[in-house]
N, C-alpha and C positions, 0 to 999 in steps of 0.2 A: 504494500500499499504506499502511496505517496500523496501528500497534500500538494495541490497545485501551487506553484511558486508564485502565482499571481494573486493568491488569496490575500484578503477577501476580494472576491470577484465584483460584488456589488455592495454598496453601502448606502446609507440614508442620503448622503450628500449627492448621490447620482440620481436621485428621484425628485421629480417636481411634484410639489404638493397639489392636492385635488382642488384646493381653493386658497386664496391668498392669506386668510387668517388661520390656516392650519399649519402645523409643523410636522414634518415627517420624522417619526421616531425610529422607524426601522423598515427594512425589506428583508424578508426571511421566509423560511418554510414553504418552499416552492414545489409544485408539481412540474414534471419535466417530460418532454416528448420531442420526437423529430417531426418536422412539418416543412414540406417543400424545401428540402435541402438545408434547412436551418434547425438549430435547436432552440425550442421555445421553453421558457420557464413561465408558468403562471404563478405569480408571487403574491404573498400576503404583504400588504403595505399598511403599517400601523401609523396613524396620525393622532396628534392631540391638538387641543385648542388653546394651549398656553395657560399656565397657572402661576400664581404668586404665593407669597408666604401665607396670605389670608384667604385667597379665593382659588378654588379649583374649578376649572372650566372642563366640561365633559361633552364631547360630541355624541349625540344620540339621534336616532331616526324617529321623526314624528309621523305617525300614520294618520291620514285624513280619510274621508269617505271614499274618495276616488283617487287621491294623490299621496305621495309620501315625499318628505324632504329631510335633509340632515340639519339639525339645529344644534345649539350649544346651550347646555345647562350650567349655570353658575351656582357653586355651593360655597358659602362662607364657612370656613373651618370652625371659627369660634361659636358659631350658632348651632353646631352639630356635635356636641360632646358624645353622642351615641355612636358616631362613626369613627372607624379606625382607618387612618391614612398612612400607616406605616409601610405597607407594601405598594411600591410604585406602580404595580400593575392593576390593583384593584382597590376599591373602597368597601370596607366590610362593616356590616351592621350586626349587633348582637340582638337576637330575638329569642325570648324565652330560653336564655342560656346557651343558645346555639349561634354560631357564627355563620352569616350568610352574606354572599357578595351582593352589594347594593348597586355598584356601578363598576364599569371598567374605565380606567383612566385614558385609554386610547380606543380608537375606533378603526377597524381594519376593512379594507376592500381588496379586490383582486386586480392585478395588473400584469401586462405581459412584458417580458424581457426577451430580446432576440439576439441570436449570435450565429455567425457563420462557422466559427471554429470551436464553439463550446467553451471558450475561455473569455473572450472580450464581448461583453453584452451592452446593448443599448436598451434602456427602459422607455417604454411608451410614455409620452407626456400625459395621456389621459387614462383614467381607469378602464379596464376591460369590462367590468360590471361594478355597480354600487349596490349596496343593500337597498331593498325596496319593499320587503315584506315584514310583517310583525315578528316572524321568527328570526329575522336578521336585524332587529332593531338596535342590537349592540355590536353588529358588524359581521363580516364574513372572514373566515380564517382557514389556513392550512389546507390548500387545495391539493388534490391528486388527480392525475390525468390517466385514464385507461383508454387505449385505442382498441376499438372493435370494428372491424370492416372500415367503412368510410367515416364512421363517427368517432369523435373524441368525447368521451364522457368525463366530466369534471365534477367530482364530489368535493364538498367543502363543509366546514363547521359553521353552521348558522347559530349565532349567539344572541340570546335575549335574556330577559329576566327570568324566563322559564328554565334556563340552563342551555347547555350546548346540544343542538340537534345536528342532523346531517342532511344537507340539501344536494340535489343533483341537477346538473344542466348538461346539454350536449351541443356540439357544434361540428361543422365540417370545414369551416374556413377561418375560424378564430375572429370573425367579425360579427356573425349573427349567432345568438345563443338562445336556445329553447330551454326554459326552466321546467324541470319535471317534478318539482315539489320536494317536500321533505320525505326522505326514505327511512330515516331512523329518528324516533321521537327522543326528547331529552330524557335522561342524560345519556347521550351516545355520541362518540366521536372517534377519531383515528380510523376512519373507514378507508380500506384499500380493496378495490374491486379487481378480481382476476381478469386478465385480458382474453376472454372467450369462454365458451361453454366447456364444461367438463361432464362428460356422460349426460349431456342434454340439459344441464343446468348451469347458471352463473353462481359464482361464489364470491363472498366478501368477508374480509376481516373487519371486526368492529370492536368497540370498547364500551359496553354498557357500564354504568357506575352507580353505586349505592353509597351514600354518605353514612348511612345508618348501620350497614352490615359489613360487606367485604371490600377489600382494596380493589382498585380497577384491575381487570385482567383481559386478556385477549380472547374474543369469541370468533366463531365462524358460522356462516349461515348461507342459505340457498335462495335462488330466485329463478322464476321462468322467464322474467322480462326486465330485469334490472330495477324495477320500481317496487314490486311487492316482494318482500323478504321474509322468510320464515325458517323453521327447523334450526333455530339457534342452538349452538353447542359450544361449551367452554373449550378453548384450544390450549391456552397456556397461562399459567399464573405467575411463574417465576419465583415463588415464595421461598424455595429452597435453594436458590442460586446465590452465587457470591456477589453478583452485581446487579441483576435485574430483579430486585427484591422488594420494591415498593411499587410505584406507578409503572405500568407497562402498556404498550399499545402498538398497533400496526404502524409502519412507516411508509416506505415506497411501495408502489404497485409491484406485486410478485411477478417474477419472470421465469420462464421455463428453461431448464438446462437438461443436459443428457442424464442427469441423476434425479431430477424432479424440480419442483418449484422452489426457488430461493426467495425468501422474504427477508428483507433488511428492516429491522424494527428498532424501536427506541425503548428505553427503560430508565428508571431513576434508582440510584443506589441509596444507602442510608445516609450518605453525605450530601444528598440532594443534587448530585451530579447527573445530568442527562447524558446517556451514552448510547451507542448503537451496537447492535449485534445482528446475527443472521441465524436463520433456521432453514432447514430443508424439509419440504413437505411432499408427500407422496403424489406422483404424477396423476394418478387416477382417483385418489382419495385424499384431497388436501386437508381433511380433518386429522390425518395421521402425520405426526412429526417423526421424521426419520432421524434427525440429528440437529444439533444447535451448537452455537459457539459458547464455550464455558467462560470465555473472557470477551470483553468488548472488542470489536473491530475498529471502533473509533471512540475515543474518550476526549474530553476537553483538556488539551494540553498546551496550546499556543496562546499567546496573549490575546488574540482576537476571539478565541473561544472561551477564555476565562473571564474576560472583561467586556462589558456591554450593558444593554438594557436589563438583561437577566443572565448573569454570568454563569460559567461552568456548565454550558449547555451546547450540545450538538444534537440536531434534530433533523431528520429527513422526511420529505414527502415525495421525493422523486429520484429515480435513477434511470440510467440509459444503458442497457446491455449492448455491447458492440463486439461480436466475435467472442474471443476468449477474455475480454475485459469488461468491466463494469464501471461506469462513471456515476458517482454518487454526489448529488447536489444537496447541500445541507445548510440549515440555518445555524449561525454561530452566535451565541449570546443573545438570541432573540432580536438582533438588529442588522444582521448582514448575511450575505450568501457566500458560500465557499464550495470548493470542489475537492473530492478525494477519489483517486483511481485505484482499482483493485483488479487483479487477475482472478479468473474463476478458480484457478488452482489454489490461490491464496485462501479463498473463502472455503473451498472444499477441505483444505488441509486444517483449517480452524474448526471445522465442524466435528462434533463428537456424538455418538449415539446417546 
């Protein structure tokens, strides 16, 4: 494995804000695909409205009867002793002894970055899509791209006060997008859809979560049409592992190799470090894990991975297999996009039953 010498490939300074009064906090967690001889990244762009010592400004989506628009909510810190502002990502309120996210401090949309060589990217000046539904009232995050036939299916985390859900849209030209609606209700995220049917059905990884019972784990499910999903089945918890022992979820879209499906996933260790690992799933029955990496294939080690909006984080939503190599695009410290290259043999050698 080697990290690209040009890392970070894209930073917040490379992105034009969606409106003059917004500040770009980061570009990260991108889906990836090849399209018309280019590599496209569909990126998460996080923006904020600017805050001071006394006032926090929060972008939110206001839903009208027939329209929606992005507005700014101002909160005076001193007037809300019930709110916890200590985490720069969220504002938390305690209700009946339980902590609940009241607001997100940033608002995310999706935007395209384009490259001819996979290293030097140009970010579009305008959003690919903006949030527009009630389920997206706190933003759109962490897109994955699955190519099936002529269609590119883009699933993403739709965030609202109800929690994270999973939305789906499709396109053939990356100019026109058809929204297919919410495919997984809150709380469910980290969805990665397999690129094609397996024994007549589509499969997807997902991560339902329960704040009251279990830690998040990776599940797998089936669909006849990519919209209606069922037969949910737990796939992997990681609770007995050395590194993927707290939060865990799908990462990049799985890709098929001579040995089976490779899934590059993310997990969080007891030090709150986000790392990447890989698992090998059976070609004909992806519910069956054949092997996985006992150690991370990528952990936060460089300055740009350790320092940023949320440090000690590497997180992938997209990779591009190319012959015997795999290009992994990943978010570093929740504010920049980087690249790491692997050979398939490296990944195979790291896998253990």
